[in-house]
N, C-alpha and C positions, 0 to 999 in steps of 0.2 A: 123689582116686580115680584109680587107674591106668587107662589106656585099655585096653579089651578088643579082642581081634582079632575081626574080622568073621567070621561063619560062612561056610562054603564054599557059595557060591551056585551054582546050576546053570550049565551051560556055555552055549555060543553058542545052543543051541536052547532055553534056559530062558526065564525070564520077561523077560529083557532083549532077547530077539530075536536075530537073526543079526548078529554083530558083525564078521565077516570074518576076514581073515588076521591073522598076528602083527604086520604093519606098522601094524595099527590098534590104537589104545590108547584105552581108555575109563576115565575117572575119575569117581568118584561121591563126592560129599561129602554126608553126611547128619548130622543133629544129633538126638540123642535128646531126648525130652521132658525139660524142666527141672523139677525138683521144688522148689517154693517153698512152705515152710510147709505141706507136705502137699498142695499143689495141683499140678495138672499143666498145663503150658503146651504147647499143640499145637506140633508141629515145623513149621518152614517148609517150603514145597514143595521137592520134589527138583529139582535143576538138573542136567541132563545136557548135557555138551559133547562133541562129537565132532570130532576133528581128523584130517583125512585127509592123510597124508604122501605125498611122492613126486609130487604133482601140480605142474604149472607154477605154479599160484597156490594158496595155502592157502585152503581153503574152510571156513568156520565155520558151523555150524548151531546156533543158540541157541534154547532154549525157556525160558519163564518171563518175568519182567518185562523190558521193553525198556530200552534205554540212555536215560538222562536227556537231554532236548533242551538245546541251548545257550540261555543266558538271552537276553532281549531286548536287554540292554545290550552284547552281543557285537558288535563292529564288523563281523564277517563276516555275521552275521544281518541287521544293518541294511543293509549294502552289497548284499546279495542281493535286498532288497525295496525299496530306495530308488529313486525315479524320477530321481535325479541321474545323468546320462549318464556312463558310464565308471567309476563307482565300483565296480560289481560285478566289473569286470576287474582292478581294483587289489587288492581285498581278497578275492578268491575263494579256494577251497581249493587247497592245494598250496604248494610252496616258491617261492622267488624265481627267476623265469625272465626271459629277454630280452623276451618278449612282455609280461610284467607290468611290467617296467621302462619299456618304451615307452609303455604305457598310463598309467602314473603320470606320466611326463614330459608327455604330451599333456594329461592332466587338470590338472596344475599350470600349464602354459602357458596353457590356456584360462581357468583361474580368474584368473591374473594379468592377462590381457588384459581380462577382464570387470571386475575391480576397477579397473583403470586407466580404462576407459571410464566407469564409474560415478563415479569421483572427478572426471573431467573434466566430466561433465554437472552434478554437484553444484556444482562451482566456477563453471561458467557460470551456473547458476541463482542462486548467491549474489552475482553481480555486478548483478542486477536490471536487465537491459536493458529498454528500451522502444522502441516504434516508433510513428510518427505516421501515422495513416490520414486521408486526405482523401476526402470523399464529397460528392457533389452530390445534394441531397434536395429533393423537391417538397413543396409545402405549399398548402393551400386558401386560407390567408390568413396575412399576416405582420403583426406588431406594428410600427407606424411608430416610428422612432427619435425621441428627443428632439433638438430643434434649438435651439441657443443662439446668439443674435445679440448682438453688441456693436458699438457705434459706436467707431471707432478713436479719436475725440476723446472723452476722458472727461468733460469739463466744458464747458458752454456759456458763452460769453463774456458773454452778456446776463444771466446769473444770478449772476455774481460781484459781491460787495459789498466795500467797504473792510474790513469785519470778516473776510470770507473771506481777503482778501489778508494781513491782519495775522496770522492764524493759519496759513494754508496756503501763503502766498506763498513763504516761504523754503524750505520742504521740498518742495513740489510743483512750483513754478515756478522755483526758484532765484533769487528776488528778494531784494534788500536792502531794508530799510525805506525808504531814501531813493529807491528806484525805484518805490514804490507809485503815486505821483501820475502819473508818466510812463506806467506800465502801464495805469492807469485811463483815461488819455487814448487810449492805443492800443486799448483795449476800447470806446471810445466812451461811457464812463461818467463822470459828474461826479466830481470829486475829493472826498476826505473832507471833511466840514464842519469848521469850526474847533471845537476842543474835543472831537474824536471820542474816545470811550472804547470800547475793544473789550469784547466780552462776557466774563464771567469764565470761562466754559467753552465748549468747542467739541467737537461730536460729528461725527466723520468720516463715519459711516454716514448721518446725517441730511444732512450737507453734500453727499455724492454723490447721495443720493436727490433732493435739491432742485435741484442744479445740473447733474445729468447730463441726457442726452438722453431725452426722454419718448417712449414708443412711440406715444402718441396723435398726436404730431407727425411721427414718422418713417414710420409705416405708412400708405401711400397705398392699398393694395389687398391683399386676402388671400383666398385660396381653398384649400380642402382637398378634393380629389376632386370639384372642380366646385362645392362648396358654399361660401358666403361664411363667412369667419371674421373675427375682429377682435382688439383688444387684450385682450379678456376671455379669449381662448384662450391667452394667454401668461402666464408667471409671472415676476415680477421677482426677480432673484438678483444677489448681489454676487460679483464676481471681482476679480482684480488689475487688470483694466482698468476697474473702476468698476461702475456699474449696468448689468446686461445682462438679456435677456429670453429665456425658454425656452418653446418650443412643445411641447405634449404631454409635459410634465414628470411627470405623474402625481402631483403634489404634493397633499397634503390628501385623499388617497384618490380622486382623480379617475380616471375610467375611461380606460384607454389606448386610443388610436385605432388601428384596424387598416385594412389595405387588402387587398381580394380580387383586385386586378389589378396588373400591372406596367406600366411605361411612363409617358410624359408624360401629364398630366391626371389621374393617379391618386395624386398626392402633394400636397405643399405648394408653393404658388406665391404669393410675396409681392412687392410693389413697394414699395421703400423710398426715402425722401428722406434723404440723409446730412447735410443741413443744413451745407454748407461755410461758410456765413456765420457760424455759431456756433463755428467752430473757433478755438482759442486762438492768438494770435500766437506765432511762434517768437521768444522773447525772447533766449534764449541756447542755445548748442549743448550739450545734456546727453545723457546716456545714455538717459534716459526720454523725450526729446523726439520726438514722432511726426512723420514727414515725409510719410507716405502719407495717402490719403483713401479712405474706404469703410467697410465693415463687416467684422468678423471673425466667422467662422461655425465652429461645431463640431457635428458629428453624433455622438451618443454614446448609450449605453444609459441608461435611466432609473435604473439601479442605481448609477451612478457620477457624481460631481460633475463639472461642466465645468472643464477646465483650459485655457481658451481662449487664454491668453497663450502657451502652449507648443504646443498641439495644434490650434489653429484654422487655417483657411485664409481667404484674403481674397477679397472680392467687390468689384469696383471700379465706381464710377458710370460710366454710359455703356455698360454691357454687361449682357447677360442671361446669367447663369451657370447652366448645366445641370449638375446633380450626380446622376449615376447611381450608386445604392447597391446593394450586395449584402450581405446579412446573413451573418455568420460566427459560428457557435456553437462556442466553444472548450471543450474538456474536457481537463484535465490530471490526471496521477496524483499522489497524495500520496507522501511518502517511504516506502520507500527507492527506489521506481521513478522518482519524479519529485521536483519541488520545490514543488508547490502547497501552499497553506495557507489558513487563514481566521482570522488573528489580527485581532480587532476591538479597536481602541484607544478609550479614553475620553479625549476631548480635555481634559476637566476634571481628569484625574488628573495632578497635577504629579509630575515625577521628582525624585528626590534629586540633589544636585550630582554624585554619583558614578554616577548611574543611566545605563544604556546605552539608547540610542535604538533599537538593533536587537534588543532582547530585552524588549519590553514585556509587561506582564501583561494578559490579557484582562479586560475589565470585565463584570460581571454585567448581567443585564437584557436586554430585547429591543433589538436594534440593526438598522440597515439592512443589506442584503446586503453582503457583503465585496467590495471592489474595491481595486485597487492605488492608484488616485488617492485614494479615501477614506482608505486607510491612510496614505498620504503626507501628506495634508492634516491628519489628526489628529496625526501625528508632528510636523509643522511647528508646529502649534498648541501642543503641549506644550513644544516647544523654546523658542518665543518667550515663552510664559508663564513659563518658568523663567529665561530669559535677560533678558527686558525687562520682565516683569511685566504684559504686555498681549498682545492678539492683534490681527491685522489684521481689517478689517471683513468680509472674505470667509471667514474661518475660523470653524468651529463652536465651541461651548463657551460658558461663562458668564463667562470672564475679561473684564475691561473692554477696550474697543476702544482701541487706541493713539491718542495725540494726534498732531497733525502733527509736533511736535518729536520724539516717540518714533519716528515713522515715519522721520524723517531720521537721527536719531542712532543708533538701535538696530535697529529692526525690519527695514528694508530691507537694511542691510549684513549683519546676522546671517543673514537668509534667503538672500541671495545666496551667502554663504560656505557655508551648509549645502547649497544645491543644487549648488554646484561640487564639494563633497566627497562628495556622495551619502551623507549620514550616516544617512538612514532606509533600513532594509532591510525591504522588504515582499515577501512571497512572491507568486507568481502565484496568482490565484484558481483553484479547482478547476473552476469553471464560469463562463463569462463570455460576453458577446455583444459583438461588434465589427462595425463597418461599413466595408467597403472602398468607396472612392469613385473615380469617374472624372469629371473636370471638362472641360467644353467651354464656349466663350463665343461670343456673336455681338454685334455692335455695335448699340446702340439709343440713341435712337430714330431712326427714319427721319424725313425732313423732313416728310412728311405726318403722321406720328404725333406729332412734336414740336409742331406747331401745334395738334393736337387736345388733347394733354395740357396745353399751356400754357393753353388756354381752360378746360379742365376743372378745373385746380387753381389757376387765377388766378396763373399764374407766366409768366415769359418763356421763350421757346424756349431761350435760352442757359442759364437756370437749370435747365431740365429736362435739358439735355444734360450739365451739370456735376454734378448732384446725384442724378439718378434711376438706380436699378438694379433689376433683376428677378432674383429667385432662385427657381429651379425645382428641387425635390428630389423624387426618385421612386425606386422600385425598378426595377432593370433587368429583372428577371423574378421570377415568383412562386416562387422557389426559394432555397435557402440552402446555404452550405458548412458541412459539419460537419467540424471539425478535431479529431481525438480521439487522445489518447495511449493506447496499449494495451500491456499486458505482452507483451514479446516472447517470453517463455518462462515458462509457468505450471506449477503443481504437477502438473496432469494430464499435461502433456507430459513433465515429468521422470519421472514414474512410467511413462509409456508407453515412453520411451527405455530406462529401466532394465529393464523387462520384455522389450523387444526384444533388448537385449544379453544378458540372462540366458538367453533361449531360444536365441540364436545361438551363444553360446560354451560354456555348460554345460548346456543343455537342461533348465533348471529353470523352475519357475513358483512361484506363491504357495503352492500346496499342497506343493511340495517344501520350502519353508521351514518349513511346519508339520510335515512329517515330520522334519526336522532338529531342530526344537524338541522334538518328542515323543521322539526318541532321546536328546537331552540330559537330558530329564526321567527317562527310564528309567535312564540312567547315574547320575544323582544319586540316584535311589531305590535302586538296587542297591548302589552303592559307598559312598555316604555314610550313607544311612539304614540300609542293611544292616549296616554296621560298628557303628553304635550299637545296633542291635537284637541282634546277636550278642554284643556286649559285655554288654548287660543280661542276656541269657539265661545267659551264663557266670557272672555274679554271682549269679543266682538258683540255679544248680546248686551253687555253692560254699556258699551259705547253707543249702541243703537238707542237704548232707553234714555241715556243722558242727552242724546241729540233731540229726542222727542220732547223731553221736559224743557230743554232750552228753547225750543220753538214755541212753547205754550200751547201745544195741541191738546186735543181731548185725551183723557186718561184711558182711552180704549186701546187695548192690546190687539193689534191687527195680526192675525195669524200668518198672512202671506208675507209679512216683512221678516219673519223669522228665518234664519239661515239653516236651521236644523229641521227635522221632521216635526209635524204637528203633534202635540201631546195627545195621547190616547184619551178617549172619553172615560171619565172616572166611573167606577162602579156605582150602581144605584142602590146599594144597601140602605143608604139614607138619602134624604132629600138635600141637594146642594144647589145653591144659586150662585152664578157667576155674573155679577152686576156689570163688570167692565165689558163683557161681550154680549150682554142681554140674552143669556142662554137660560132655558128653563128645563128642568129635569122632572119628568113625571114618574111617579112610583105607582105601579099598578100591581096589586096583590090580589090574588084570587084564592080564597080559602076553600 
């Protein structure tokens, strides 16, 4: 159908109103109703656009539908509403200017500085630094420590027999069989009878329990917080020094003693007889030969076994030794901030020949609290059980106790080598109790006290002066030191530093990050999902057209079959005819 000319409409005073001079130009584009199968489709609304020429700035007055807004995925829309400082100045409207370039450089520099500071803080956090805090804390009462006492002389000379010398003489005393008779004479013992036959077996633990110093004979006086105590308050225990005795050990579920006060008179006070007359003669100069006299003392926690041969201090006869203690509670951090651990070893679990002593497997079942000394003792026990097939009498476990010959040939040399090499690796316990000590001594007894004690114990004054000692152990004050490892830089501090740097350099917060994530979601939804949606819609349009052609219908495009919105009316700058829909466009121009 050919386009028809529009009728002559009234002039400026007609229905269009006053249009002005000839410099004004008005264009009107209208579309006649489209006839589809006898139906009438209403025409779209009229759009009138007036352009005023000759003004300094062109002014457009538009009526009808407004211009479509920018999508949310547009960077300019996001920059205008984002709380990130400076972004709106970089992506604002207009072209590239010097001001916009300076803003972009400032934003990039601030962002780079912020990222550098964040990386530095994250690196510092990844190094897992710790700090040690020392605090003095008060307490209403303190648990009294365990006190282990050992006579420096392990065996009494009056308890040795020819059978003991036969079995233990070469290993413990360095005696040859030909020297047994002379040694017995030095002990004041009769020689072995003719036809002497040693026993078929020999138990080292029973030997030390029988021949060692008895607490009933050594303990002359005992008081705890002014109340009398005795041998029944001590527990016999084996160490490398022989049979020893522990006060307040907590063994067999015994209640631990506490003290509500500090100072002398509020702890343990014992008077001991070291029994120098029972000391073994120095027959030969050996590494194990003791030259001193007195007792060895160790103050320790109930959770750890005594290692008195390495950690004990000496108390000499003829002196009263005052031991002022202060409890220290240690708390360490586990890896990666520290190196504490709680590997509990089973002394009965034998290692394979290729097994490593520093990487044992924890044993199941309830065990005593972990301690370094307990770990080392179990490690040494397992080593000797594998190396020598036995254990020393002070070691835990069910392996047989070494014989005197095994002590001499295997156990003692192997254990000494192991200690020198430090073959057992035991981590620090995460929580432990230690006791700091201060020692002071005074000479005892006075001449008046010596006469009194000689009459009381039916001894001579010289014996009292050479054999008696007093040990006084107490808390200095009713407080304790808390030594605690703490994380020097925690996650909360890292987040606080990142938040501070973020606010200082880029003016952002956590909500700003949520805004950025929301914008990225909008971009993904508009660009990626929109692409697949438009592609799917195009495929459905193609399927509809192919279906119409297959049915042989008219070549008329029916707008109401379209799945999408109706295409907008084309501008009427030129005359356009759409024959398929029988549409006619009129171009009306008034000069």
